[in-house]
C-alpha positions in Angstrom: -23.0 -34.5 -35.1 -24.4 -30.9 -34.5 -26.4 -30.9 -30.9 -29.4 -29.3 -32.1 -31.6 -29.8 -29.1 -29.0 -27.5 -27.1 -28.7 -25.2 -29.6 -32.5 -25.0 -30.3 -32.6 -24.3 -26.2 -30.7 -21.0 -26.5 -32.6 -18.0 -26.6 -30.6 -16.0 -28.4 -31.5 -17.6 -31.4 -34.5 -15.6 -31.9 -32.5 -12.7 -32.2 -30.2 -13.9 -35.2 -32.6 -12.4 -38.1 -32.0 -9.0 -36.5 -28.4 -9.6 -36.2 -27.9 -10.6 -39.8 -30.3 -7.7 -41.1 -28.0 -5.2 -39.0 -25.0 -6.7 -40.4 -26.2 -6.7 -43.7 -27.2 -3.2 -43.4 -24.8 -1.1 -41.5 -22.0 -4.1 -41.2 -21.7 -3.2 -37.5 -24.3 -4.2 -34.6 -24.5 -4.0 -30.7 -25.7 -7.5 -29.2 -27.0 -7.0 -25.8 -27.8 -10.7 -24.7 -28.3 -11.7 -20.8 -26.0 -14.3 -19.2 -27.0 -18.0 -20.7 -28.7 -16.5 -23.8 -26.0 -18.1 -26.2 -24.3 -15.1 -27.1 -20.8 -16.3 -26.9 -21.4 -19.7 -28.4 -24.3 -19.8 -30.5 -23.8 -16.6 -32.2 -20.5 -17.0 -34.0 -21.5 -20.5 -35.1 -24.3 -18.7 -36.9 -22.3 -15.9 -38.4 -20.0 -18.5 -39.8 -22.4 -20.7 -41.3 -21.8 -23.5 -39.3 -25.2 -24.1 -38.5 -26.3 -24.8 -41.9 -27.9 -21.5 -42.7 -26.3 -18.0 -44.3 -23.1 -17.8 -46.2 -19.9 -19.5 -44.6 -17.6 -17.0 -43.0 -14.6 -16.8 -41.1 -15.4 -15.4 -37.8 -13.0 -14.2 -34.6 -14.2 -13.8 -31.4 -12.4 -11.7 -28.9 -12.5 -12.4 -25.2 -11.2 -10.7 -22.5 -9.6 -14.0 -20.7 -7.8 -16.8 -21.9 -9.8 -19.4 -19.5 -12.8 -17.6 -21.3 -11.5 -18.2 -24.6 -10.5 -21.5 -24.2 -13.7 -22.6 -22.7 -16.2 -20.7 -25.2 -14.2 -22.5 -27.8 -14.5 -25.9 -26.4 -18.3 -25.5 -26.1 -19.2 -24.3 -29.3 -16.8 -27.6 -30.8 -19.1 -29.5 -28.3 -22.2 -28.0 -29.8 -21.1 -29.2 -33.6 -20.0 -32.5 -32.1 -16.2 -31.7 -32.6 -13.3 -31.0 -30.6 -11.7 -27.7 -30.4 -9.0 -27.2 -33.6 -11.6 -28.3 -35.9 -14.6 -25.7 -37.2 -14.0 -24.3 -34.2 -10.3 -23.3 -32.7 -8.6 -21.0 -30.4 -5.6 -19.2 -29.7 -4.2 -17.6 -26.3 -1.1 -16.7 -25.2 1.4 -19.4 -25.6 -1.3 -22.0 -26.9 -3.0 -22.1 -30.7 -5.5 -24.9 -31.4 -6.4 -24.0 -34.9 -7.0 -26.5 -37.7 -7.3 -25.9 -41.6 -11.1 -26.1 -41.8 -11.1 -23.7 -38.8 -14.2 -21.3 -39.4 -14.5 -19.7 -35.8 -11.4 -18.9 -33.7 -11.7 -17.6 -30.3 -8.9 -15.2 -29.4 -7.8 -13.2 -26.6 -8.2 -9.4 -27.1 -4.4 -9.2 -26.4 -4.2 -11.5 -29.6 -6.1 -9.9 -31.7 -4.1 -6.5 -31.2 -1.1 -8.3 -32.3 -2.9 -9.8 -35.7 -3.9 -5.8 -36.3 -0.3 -4.5 -36.1 0.6 -7.1 -38.0 -1.9 -7.3 -40.8 -4.2 -4.2 -40.3 -6.8 -5.6 -42.7 -7.1 -8.8 -40.9 -7.2 -10.7 -44.3 -9.5 -13.5 -44.5 -11.5 -12.7 -41.4 -15.4 -11.7 -42.2 -16.6 -10.9 -39.0 -15.0 -9.8 -35.3 -17.2 -10.6 -32.0 -15.9 -8.3 -29.4 -17.6 -10.4 -26.3 -18.1 -9.2 -23.0 -17.2 -5.1 -24.3 -18.8 -3.9 -21.2 -15.7 -5.1 -19.0 -13.7 -2.3 -20.8 -10.5 -3.5 -20.6 -7.7 -1.6 -22.5 -7.0 -4.0 -24.9 -10.7 -4.6 -25.9 -11.1 -1.0 -26.2 -8.0 -0.6 -28.3 -9.0 -3.2 -30.5 -12.4 -1.8 -31.0 -10.7 1.4 -32.0 -8.5 0.0 -34.2 -11.3 -2.4 -36.0 -13.2 1.1 -36.5 -10.3 2.4 -38.4 -10.3 -0.7 -40.4 -13.5 -0.6 -41.5 -13.5 3.2 -42.3 -10.3 3.3 -44.2 -9.6 -0.2 -45.6 -12.1 -2.8 -45.3 -15.8 -1.3 -45.2 -17.0 -4.9 -45.7 -15.5 -6.2 -42.3 -18.4 -7.0 -40.0 -18.2 -5.8 -36.1 -20.5 -7.2 -33.3 -20.1 -5.6 -29.9 -21.6 -8.3 -27.5 -22.3 -8.1 -23.6 -24.8 -9.1 -21.3 -24.6 -5.4 -19.4 -23.2 -2.6 -21.3 -24.0 1.1 -22.3 -25.7 -0.3 -25.4 -26.1 3.4 -26.4 -22.7 4.7 -26.3 -21.3 1.3 -28.1 -24.1 2.0 -30.9 -22.2 5.9 -31.2 -18.7 4.6 -30.9 -19.6 2.1 -33.8 -21.2 4.9 -36.3 -24.6 4.5 -35.0 -25.0 0.9 -35.0 -28.2 -1.2 -34.7 -28.6 -2.4 -31.2 -30.0 -6.1 -31.3 -31.6 -7.4 -27.9 -32.2 -10.9 -26.9 -34.2 -11.7 -24.0 -33.0 -14.4 -22.0 -34.8 -17.4 -20.3 -32.8 -17.1 -17.5 -34.3 -18.2 -13.9 -35.2 -16.4 -11.3 -32.6 -15.4 -8.6 -33.8 -14.6 -5.1 -31.4 -12.1 -3.6 -30.4 -12.5 0.1 -28.5 -9.7 1.9 -25.7 -11.3 4.3 -23.6 -8.4 5.6 -21.0 -9.1 8.4 -22.3 -8.7 11.9 -19.5 -6.3 12.8 -18.3 -3.7 10.5 -15.0 -4.6 8.5 -12.1 -2.5 7.5 -12.2 -1.4 3.7 -9.6 -2.9 1.4 -6.4 -1.4 1.0 -4.4 -2.0 -2.1 -4.6 -5.7 -2.5 -5.0 -6.2 1.3 -8.7 -7.3 2.2 -10.0 -7.6 5.8 -9.4 -11.2 6.8 -12.7 -10.6 9.2 -14.8 -10.2 5.9 -13.1 -13.7 4.3 -13.8 -15.5 7.2 -17.4 -14.1 6.9 -17.8 -15.0 3.2 -16.7 -18.6 4.3 -19.1 -18.9 7.0 -21.9 -17.8 4.4 -20.8 -20.5 2.1 -21.1 -22.8 4.8 -24.8 -21.4 5.4 -25.7 -21.7 1.7 -24.7 -25.2 1.5 -27.0 -25.8 4.6 -30.0 -23.8 3.4 -29.8 -24.4 -0.5 -29.5 -27.2 -2.9 -26.9 -27.4 -5.8 -23.4 -26.3 -6.3 -22.2 -22.7 -5.0 -20.2 -20.2 -6.7 -18.4 -17.9 -4.6 -16.7 -14.7 -6.2 -13.5 -13.3 -4.4 -11.3 -10.7 -5.5 -8.0 -12.6 -6.4 -5.9 -15.5 -5.7 -4.8 -15.1 -2.0 -8.6 -14.5 -0.9 -9.5 -17.9 -3.1 -6.7 -19.7 -1.0 -7.4 -18.2 2.5 -11.3 -18.8 2.2 -10.4 -22.6 0.9 -8.5 -23.0 3.7 -11.3 -21.9 6.1 -13.8 -24.4 4.3 -11.6 -27.5 4.6 -13.4 -30.5 6.3 -16.7 -29.8 4.5 -18.1 -33.6 4.2 -19.0 -35.1 0.6 -18.1 -31.3 -0.8 -15.3 -30.8 -3.4 -13.7 -27.3 -3.4 -12.2 -26.2 -6.5 -10.4 -22.9 -7.2 -10.7 -21.1 -10.5 -8.9 -18.0 -11.5 -6.7 -17.1 -14.6 -3.5 -19.1 -13.2 -5.6 -22.1 -12.4 -4.2 -25.5 -13.9 -6.1 -26.2 -17.3 -7.2 -29.4 -15.4 -9.1 -27.5 -12.5 -10.7 -24.9 -15.3 -12.1 -28.0 -17.1 -13.0 -30.0 -13.8 -15.1 -26.8 -13.0 -17.0 -26.6 -16.5 -17.7 -30.2 -16.2 -20.8 -31.5 -13.9 -19.4 -33.1 -10.9 -20.6 -36.1 -9.0 -21.3 -34.7 -5.8 -21.8 -31.1 -4.2 -19.1 -28.5 -5.4 -18.1 -25.1 -4.1 -16.3 -23.1 -6.8 -14.3 -20.4 -5.5 -13.7 -17.8 -8.3 -12.1 -14.4 -9.6 -14.0 -12.2 -11.9 -13.2 -14.9 -14.3 -16.6 -16.7 -13.9 -18.4 -13.4 -14.2 -18.9 -14.0 -17.9 -18.5 -16.3 -20.9 -18.2 -19.4 -18.6 -21.3 -21.4 -17.6 -20.4 -23.6 -14.2 -22.8 -26.5 -14.3 -24.8 -27.2 -11.4 -24.7 -23.9 -9.6 -27.9 -22.9 -7.9 -26.0 -20.6 -5.3 -23.9 -17.6 -5.8 -22.2 -16.1 -2.7 -20.5 -12.6 -3.7 -18.0 -11.1 -1.4 -18.6 -7.8 -3.2 -14.9 -6.8 -4.3 -13.2 -6.7 -7.5 -9.4 -5.9 -8.5 -9.0 -3.2 -11.0 -5.3 -1.6 -12.2 -3.8 1.2 -10.5 -0.8 3.3 -11.1 0.6 5.6 -8.4 2.5 8.0 -10.9 4.1 9.6 -7.6 6.0 6.5 -6.5 6.3 4.9 -9.9 4.2 1.9 -8.8 1.9 -0.3 -10.9 -0.2 -2.7 -8.7 -3.8 -3.7 -8.5 -6.6 -2.5 -6.2 -9.0 -4.0 -4.3 -12.6 -1.8 -5.1 -16.4 -2.2 -4.3 -17.8 -4.3 -7.4 -19.9 -2.4 -9.9 -23.9 -2.9 -10.5 -23.0 -4.3 -13.9 -20.6 -7.2 -12.0 -23.1 -7.9 -9.3 -25.9 -8.9 -11.8 -23.4 -10.9 -13.8 -22.7 -12.6 -10.6 -26.0 -13.2 -9.4 -26.9 -14.4 -13.0 -24.6 -17.4 -12.7 -27.0 -18.8 -10.3 -30.1 -18.8 -12.7 -28.4 -20.3 -15.6 -29.9 -23.6 -15.3 -32.4 -23.5 -12.9 -34.0 -21.1 -10.4 -31.4 -20.0 -7.7 -30.2 -17.5 -5.1 -27.4 -15.1 -4.2 -26.1 -14.2 -1.0 -24.6 -10.9 -1.1 -22.1 -10.2 1.7 -22.6 -6.1 2.1 -25.8 -4.2 3.7 -28.7 -3.8 1.4 -28.2 0.2 2.0 -24.8 0.4 0.6 -26.1 -1.4 -2.9 -27.4 2.1 -4.1 -23.7 3.5 -3.7 -22.1 0.6 -5.8 -20.5 2.3 -9.4 -22.9 1.4 -12.3 -19.9 0.0 -14.2 -16.3 -1.2 -13.6 -13.6 1.7 -14.1 -12.7 1.9 -17.7 -9.1 0.6 -17.5 -8.0 3.4 -19.8 -8.6 5.7 -16.9 -6.7 3.8 -14.1 -4.2 1.7 -15.7 -0.3 2.0 -16.7 -0.7 3.3 -20.3 2.8 2.3 -21.9 1.4 -0.8 -23.7 -1.4 1.3 -25.1 0.6 4.2 -25.9 3.1 2.0 -27.9 0.1 0.2 -29.7 -1.4 3.6 -30.8 2.1 4.8 -32.0 2.7 1.6 -34.1 -0.6 2.2 -35.3 0.3 5.7 -36.7 -1.7 7.6 -34.0 0.9 8.5 -31.0 -1.5 10.4 -29.1 -4.4 8.5 -29.8 -6.5 11.5 -30.7 -7.8 10.0 -34.0 -8.9 6.6 -32.2 -12.8 5.9 -31.6 -12.5 5.2 -28.0 -15.1 5.2 -25.2 -12.9 7.4 -23.2 -10.1 9.7 -23.9 -6.7 8.4 -22.2 -5.4 10.6 -19.3 -2.9 13.2 -20.2 -1.0 12.4 -17.0 -0.8 9.0 -17.7 0.1 9.1 -21.5 3.0 11.7 -20.6 4.3 9.2 -18.3 4.0 6.5 -21.0 5.4 8.6 -23.7 8.6 9.3 -21.3 9.0 5.7 -20.6 8.7 4.6 -24.2 11.1 7.4 -25.6 13.6 6.0 -22.8 13.5 2.8 -24.2 14.1 3.8 -27.6 10.4 2.6 -28.6 9.0 6.0 -29.9 11.2 9.0 -31.3 10.4 12.4 -30.0 7.7 13.1 -32.0 6.2 9.8 -30.5 6.5 8.0 -33.5 7.0 4.2 -33.3 10.7 3.2 -34.1 11.4 0.1 -35.6 12.7 -1.4 -32.3 9.2 0.1 -30.9 7.6 -1.9 -33.6 9.2 -5.0 -32.6 8.7 -4.7 -29.1 5.0 -4.3 -29.4 5.0 -7.7 -31.3 6.6 -9.6 -28.4 2.9 -9.8 -26.7 4.8 -8.3 -23.5 4.5 -5.0 -21.6 7.1 -2.6 -23.5 8.8 -2.6 -20.0 9.4 -6.7 -20.3 10.1 -6.5 -24.1 12.9 -4.3 -23.6 14.2 -6.7 -20.9 13.7 -9.5 -23.1 15.6 -8.2 -26.4 18.5 -6.3 -24.5 19.0 -8.7 -21.8 19.2 -11.5 -24.1 22.1 -9.9 -25.7 23.6 -9.4 -22.2 23.1 -12.6 -20.5 21.6 -15.0 -23.2 18.0 -15.5 -24.7 17.4 -18.5 -22.1 18.2 -16.5 -19.0 16.6 -13.2 -20.0 13.5 -15.5 -21.1 13.6 -17.1 -17.5 13.5 -14.0 -15.7 11.0 -12.1 -17.9 8.4 -15.2 -17.8 8.6 -14.9 -14.1 8.1 -11.2 -14.0 5.1 -11.4 -16.4 2.8 -13.2 -14.0 2.4 -12.9 -10.5 4.7 -15.7 -8.8 3.4 -17.8 -5.7 4.1 -16.1 -2.2 6.2 -19.1 -1.5 8.9 -18.4 -4.0 9.6 -15.4 -2.1 11.0 -11.9 -2.6 14.4 -12.8 -4.2 14.3 -12.6 -7.7 16.9 -15.1 -8.6 15.8 -17.4 -5.8 12.1 -17.5 -7.4 13.6 -18.1 -11.1 15.4 -21.4 -9.4 12.0 -22.1 -7.7 10.0 -21.8 -10.7 12.6 -24.2 -12.5 12.3 -26.8 -9.8 8.4 -26.3 -9.4 6.0 -29.1 -10.2 2.9 -26.8 -9.6 0.8 -25.3 -12.0 2.7 -22.0 -12.0 6.1 -23.8 -13.0 4.5 -25.3 -15.6 3.0 -22.4 -16.9 6.2 -20.5 -16.4 8.2 -23.0 -18.5 5.6 -22.7 -21.4 6.1 -19.0 -21.5 9.8 -19.6 -21.3 9.6 -21.5 -24.3 7.2 -18.9 -26.1 9.8 -16.3 -25.0 12.8 -17.7 -26.7 10.7 -18.1 -29.8 9.6 -14.6 -29.9 13.0 -13.2 -29.2 14.6 -15.6 -31.8 11.8 -14.5 -34.2 12.5 -10.5 -33.4 16.3 -11.1 -33.9 15.8 -12.6 -37.3 16.0 -10.6 -40.6 15.8 -7.3 -38.4 18.6 -8.7 -36.2 21.0 -5.6 -34.8 22.1 -7.3 -31.5 25.1 -5.5 -31.7 23.5 -2.1 -32.3 21.1 -2.8 -29.5 23.8 -2.8 -27.0 25.9 -0.1 -28.2 24.6 2.9 -26.6 23.6 1.2 -23.2 24.6 4.2 -21.4 21.8 5.8 -23.3 19.3 3.2 -22.4 19.8 0.6 -24.6 18.1 2.2 -27.6 19.1 1.2 -31.5 22.5 3.6 -31.9 23.2 5.8 -35.0 26.3 5.2 -37.0 28.5 7.3 -34.8 27.3 5.3 -31.7 30.3 4.2 -29.5 31.2 0.3 -29.0 29.3 -1.6 -26.5 31.0 -2.8 -23.3 31.2 -6.5 -23.1 28.4 -8.6 -22.3 27.6 -9.6 -18.7 26.6 -12.9 -19.2 28.9 -13.8 -16.2 28.2 -13.5 -12.5 26.0 -15.9 -11.5 22.0 -16.2 -11.4 21.5 -13.4 -9.1 23.4 -11.1 -11.1 21.6 -12.2 -14.1 17.9 -11.8 -12.4 18.8 -8.3 -11.2 20.0 -7.2 -14.4 17.0 -8.1 -16.4 14.9 -6.9 -14.0 16.9 -3.4 -13.9 16.5 -3.3 -17.6 12.6 -3.9 -17.1 12.0 -1.6 -14.2 15.3 1.4 -14.2 13.6 3.9 -12.3 12.8 1.2 -9.8 16.6 0.7 -8.9 17.4 1.2 -5.5 20.3 2.0 -3.3 20.8 1.2 0.4 20.3 4.4 2.6 20.2 4.2 6.2 17.5 1.2 7.1 15.5 1.4 3.8 16.4 1.9 0.0 16.1 4.7 -2.3 14.7 4.3 -5.5 15.6 6.0 -8.8 12.6 7.6 -8.6 12.8 8.9 -5.4 10.3 6.7 -3.6 12.0 5.1 -0.5 11.2 1.3 -0.3 11.8 -1.3 2.7 12.6 -5.0 2.4 10.7 -7.3 5.1 12.8 -8.5 8.4 14.4 -11.7 7.5 14.7 -11.4 3.7 18.0 -12.4 1.9 17.7 -9.0 0.0 18.2 -7.1 3.3 21.7 -5.4 3.4 22.0 -5.5 -0.3 23.8 -2.2 -1.5 21.6 -2.3 -4.8 18.2 -3.7 -5.6 16.3 -3.9 -8.8 13.2 -3.8 -7.5 10.2 -5.8 -9.7 7.4 -6.0 -7.3 6.6 -3.3 -4.5 3.5 -2.2 -2.9 2.2 0.2 -0.1 1.3 -1.2 3.1 -1.8 0.2 5.1 -0.8 3.4 6.8 3.0 3.6 5.4 4.5 6.2 3.3 7.5 3.5 2.2 6.7 1.0 -0.5 7.3 -2.4 0.6 9.5 -4.9 -1.7 7.6 -7.9 -2.9 10.1 -9.3 -5.4 13.7 -7.5 -6.3 17.1 -8.9 -7.3 20.5 -7.7 -6.4 22.7 -5.8 -8.5 25.7 -3.5 -8.2 25.9 0.1 -9.4 27.8 -0.9 -13.0 24.5 -2.7 -13.7 22.4 0.4 -12.3 24.6 2.8 -14.5 23.7 0.3 -17.3 20.1 -0.2 -17.2 19.1 3.4 -16.3 21.6 5.1 -18.6 19.0 8.1 -19.8 18.5 8.9 -16.1 22.3 9.0 -15.3 23.3 13.3 -14.9 26.0 15.0 -13.6 25.5 18.9 -12.9 26.6 21.8 -10.6 24.1 21.6 -7.7 23.9 25.1 -5.9 21.0 25.4 -3.2 20.4 26.7 0.3 20.7 23.7 3.1 21.4 23.7 6.4 21.3 27.4 6.8 23.8 28.4 3.8 24.8 28.2 0.2 25.9 24.7 -0.6 27.5 24.4 -3.9 28.7 21.0 -5.1 28.9 19.1 -8.1 26.8 15.8 -8.0 26.5 12.8 -9.9 22.8 11.3 -9.7 21.2 8.2 -11.0 17.7 9.9 -10.7 17.3 10.6 -7.0 20.0 8.6 -6.0 23.5 10.5 -5.5 26.1 8.7 -6.9 29.0 11.0 -6.2 29.7 14.6 -4.3 32.6 16.8 -4.6 32.7 20.5 -3.6 32.4 23.2 -6.3 34.8 26.1 -5.8 33.8 28.1 -8.5 29.8 28.1 -8.6 28.0 29.4 -11.3 26.9 33.2 -10.2 23.5 32.9 -11.5 22.8 29.4 -9.5 24.4 31.2 -6.5 21.7 34.0 -6.8 18.9 31.7 -6.9 20.1 29.9 -3.8 20.5 33.3 -1.8 17.2 33.8 -2.9 15.8 30.4 -1.9 17.4 31.1 1.7 15.5 34.4 2.1 12.5 32.5 1.0 12.9 29.4 3.6 14.4 31.4 6.5 12.8 35.0 5.9 14.4 38.3 6.0 15.9 38.2 9.0 19.0 36.9 7.2 19.5 40.5 6.4 20.7 43.0 9.2 18.1 45.2 10.6 19.2 48.2 13.0 16.5 49.8 14.9 16.2 52.3 12.3 15.4 50.0 9.3 12.7 48.3 11.7 11.5 51.7 12.0 11.3 52.6 8.8 9.6 49.3 7.5 6.9 50.3 10.3 6.6 53.9 8.8 6.4 52.8 5.2 3.6 50.2 6.4 1.6 52.7 8.1 1.5 54.4 4.7 0.8 51.8 2.6 -2.2 50.7 4.8 -3.7 54.5 5.2 -2.7 56.2 1.8 -1.8 53.2 -0.6 -0.2 54.2 -3.8 2.7 55.0 -4.4 3.6 53.9 -1.0 5.3 50.5 -1.2 4.0 47.2 0.6 6.7 45.9 2.5 5.2 43.0 3.9 7.3 39.8 3.7 5.4 38.1 0.6 5.8 41.8 -1.2 9.4 42.1 -0.4 10.1 38.3 -1.7 8.2 39.1 -4.9 10.3 42.4 -5.4 13.6 41.2 -3.9 15.7 42.6 -7.4 14.0 46.3 -6.8 15.4 46.6 -3.5 18.4 44.1 -2.6 20.4 44.7 -5.9 23.2 45.1 -6.3 24.0 43.8 -2.7 22.2 40.4 -3.3 24.0 39.7 -6.6 27.4 40.0 -4.6 26.1 37.7 -1.6 27.6 34.0 -1.9 26.8 32.8 1.3 24.9 33.3 4.6 27.6 36.1 6.0 26.8 38.2 3.2 23.4 38.6 3.6 23.9 39.7 7.2 26.0 42.5 6.1 23.4 43.7 4.0 21.7 46.8 5.9 17.8 46.1 5.1 17.0 50.0 5.8 19.2 51.4 3.1 18.0 49.0 0.9 14.5 49.8 1.7 15.0 53.3 0.7 15.2 52.2 -3.0 11.4 51.4 -2.6 10.6 54.6 -1.7 8.3 56.6 -4.3 11.3 59.1 -5.7 9.9 59.2 -9.3 6.8 61.1 -8.0 8.2 63.2 -5.3 6.2 61.8 -2.7 9.5 60.2 -1.3 10.1 63.9 0.1 7.0 63.8 2.1 7.9 60.7 4.0 8.7 62.6 7.1 5.7 64.8 6.7 3.3 62.4 6.4 4.9 59.8 8.6 7.4 61.6 11.0 9.6 59.2 13.1 9.4 62.2 15.9 6.8 64.5 16.8 7.0 67.5 19.3 4.8 67.7 21.8 3.6 70.8 23.7 6.3 70.9 25.9 8.9 71.4 23.7 10.1 67.6 23.7 10.5 65.6 20.4 8.9 62.4 21.0 9.5 59.2 19.0 6.1 57.7 17.4 5.7 53.7 17.7 4.6 52.4 14.3 4.4 48.8 15.3 0.8 48.6 14.8 0.1 50.4 11.5 -3.7 50.4 12.4 -2.8 53.2 14.9 0.7 54.3 15.9 1.2 55.1 19.5 2.6 58.0 21.4 4.2 57.6 24.5 4.6 60.7 26.7 4.4 62.0 29.9 1.1 63.4 31.0 2.3 66.8 31.9 4.2 67.5 28.5 0.6 67.3 27.2 -1.1 70.0 29.2 -2.8 72.6 27.0 -3.4 70.5 24.2 -7.0 70.1 23.2 -6.9 67.5 20.6 -4.8 64.3 19.9 -2.1 64.5 17.4 -2.5 63.0 13.9 0.0 61.9 11.4 -1.4 61.5 7.9 -4.6 62.3 9.2 -4.8 59.1 11.7 -5.0 60.3 15.2 -2.1 58.8 17.3 -3.0 56.6 20.3 -1.5 58.3 23.3 -0.2 56.5 26.2 -0.1 59.1 29.1 2.5 58.5 31.5 3.1 59.1 35.2 6.2 60.9 35.9 8.1 57.3 36.5 7.1 56.8 33.0 4.6 54.1 33.7 1.3 54.2 31.7 -1.2 56.0 33.7 -4.3 56.3 30.8 -4.6 55.9 26.8 -6.4 57.7 24.9 -7.2 58.5 21.2 -9.0 61.9 22.5 -7.3 64.3 24.4 -10.4 66.8 24.8 -12.5 63.9 26.4 -9.5 62.7 28.4 -9.0 66.1 30.1 -13.0 66.4 30.5 -13.9 62.9 32.2 -10.7 61.1 33.0 -8.1 63.2 34.1 -9.6 63.7 37.5 -9.5 59.8 38.6 -5.7 59.9 37.4 -5.1 63.2 39.2 -6.6 62.0 42.4 -4.5 58.7 42.1 -1.2 60.1 41.2 -0.6 63.5 43.2 -0.3 62.0 46.3 2.3 59.8 44.8 4.1 62.1 42.7 3.6 65.6 44.8 6.7 67.3 42.9 5.0 67.5 39.8 2.3 69.9 38.7 -1.3 68.4 38.7 -3.6 71.2 37.8 -7.3 71.3 38.1 -7.7 72.5 34.5 -5.2 70.6 32.7 -6.4 71.8 29.4 -5.5 75.6 30.1 -2.2 74.6 32.1 1.3 75.1 30.8 2.9 71.9 29.8 6.3 70.8 31.3 9.1 68.0 31.5 9.8 69.4 34.9 8.9 69.5 38.6 7.5 72.2 40.7 10.8 73.1 42.0 12.3 73.8 38.7 9.0 75.2 37.7 9.7 78.1 40.6 13.1 78.9 39.5 
């Protein structure tokens, strides 16, 4: 029996006429409805004609999470007086509750994508509702783009509704071709906002690490809320680990039940949360409780202000979740949970002053996530670069390139990016392409059962108590009587089924393994035979092999106190781990601890070099490497698996071109001092630097940067003959520099005129000019040899800085204006030095005196 009272109380009912008009007109609509209005439950029932109004239609509702899909279907069935599987059913990964008479089916967006790939027309479906589209999950964005394609090209009669409580309605309207926006005004109760920041500053989150001080504060706020306000408390935390920590700190609450709700929670717990309790409850939840779920009895929300978003570290080859500040949209959604049934209150565990700095919406997953699955979906859809898809945000080029490289390596796409037959099969497994590859290829190597067990464990984060040894974790899952073990066994059954289905009429098991050294891609007619399957070797070998197939670039060899991954990232195994000392690991899960440059292994399997070569075949390379290292040219033949050296032997007859590059690299690294610089070479370089500074072209730039850039112009052919450091040391740099002189213009002949190495002074001596300072060269000469000279000597129009020396050769004065010195400075120098050097002439009028190199005695003779 339909529960009319409950349906009539849902405020969205008033918006149904406008929604129907929009769908009858354009076939699309954007429904903006606050939490609690009934958009998730009443609207699909009405569109399906299950409330006795309007034509009967088949409606598919797409939810971002499994828990929300199941809860929405059960709620709609309850409103109709039925159980799920009748008029309303649901399908999530590994679970399908649908009957012959089902008119509304709630699915996850991942399931919807699978259906679209199998049947682009969505045969038999009249309306698709994309619920909670504001969360910007990648699957939801992709499904919206595909559905718009279907409407435009195949089924213009297919109706689309984008529904959310907090979203960019104008943006979604544009994306759906100018879809009308229908707003439903809620009857939510007032929610009071209380700011409850920690008394002392807490450290910001890093990766999945959250400051324990913040979690302790959240627990204290929950206790405060229980004391100050009536009703159940819903507390938002970023992840399962934080929920467990806070739950531990709330032990001992008399008469209060503490429930932990997240995507991995047992179905019984999820059902209990959605059912009114007998006493007071504290529900600790992740973002799964933000939308699509009404938790009865909640009057208080405690919001830690954090959320988890996917991140990819392309530099380290690691994908993980990151803890970030929750957005304004998320904070509004969370607060709204307190006002669904009565006036409520939200305690926000951050300062009010920081609220304005929160992002408006969560980061679109397409901008921050690993795009391998998306790229495969797009390739299977026929748009490899996704340029023709109606997406809110274009995929980042770098992330798409990385995804394309992975898909090419596992044979999912061809060099043009088009999906191969293997790629289509991978896309239909409902797994990340990495795990799909591990399942298909692992099944042929170790058997379907063992491959399914390992892939099932890799597809969902295992409890921490399972440890970091993958093989041991599989054994723990087999034994486990916990919720995780139950879900794991269900996923193993599903994977066995899809692996068998995938290997049905399209089976090419032998061919799949023929070209293992090239990445286990489907081989052509000339492929070599497969090596024997590695079904033996025990569970440890099995687990490691399957993980290696999924993450070939994370294969890691022991190197000193850590492991070096094929990707080039270093990874460390924690103290006391059974993995320590293993020569090779297949790292399945790793993170980067706060303040550490290396990754930390969270889950890995032990493998050997044979498995590494097998799984990472496309990364195997043998080549001649000639480079500059340890101060000389090193030539060797190296076999590498990515960044890991497998074998090295000396190279006797290295390619001349590679040697030349190595020699040049040595010059760049260690500088031109590798060459022989006799004194005359240094002087020539200084003279040329002087002319370049003051006269410019055609005199050459002889700075280090310029000489490196023009190395071919002045060091050939000597550089071409050099094969080691000793050869460089024999090259006369001065002789080589003469090649840069402006011979063609004839200016080279003026070098001695413009920048002479020596200059004749009044005494007749030829004195060397010091060009070390190109701004103003220096002439160091004995004072008596300059008598009679009125003006300072010049070179290229630049006055020399004259260092006037005593008879003993020590500086007596420095001047660039001799006339001024004779007039003003000489008297003081004469008074100071004539008594010290009486044998030398000290005339009163130096400007008119005879210059000399000799003493008075010699002058007398």
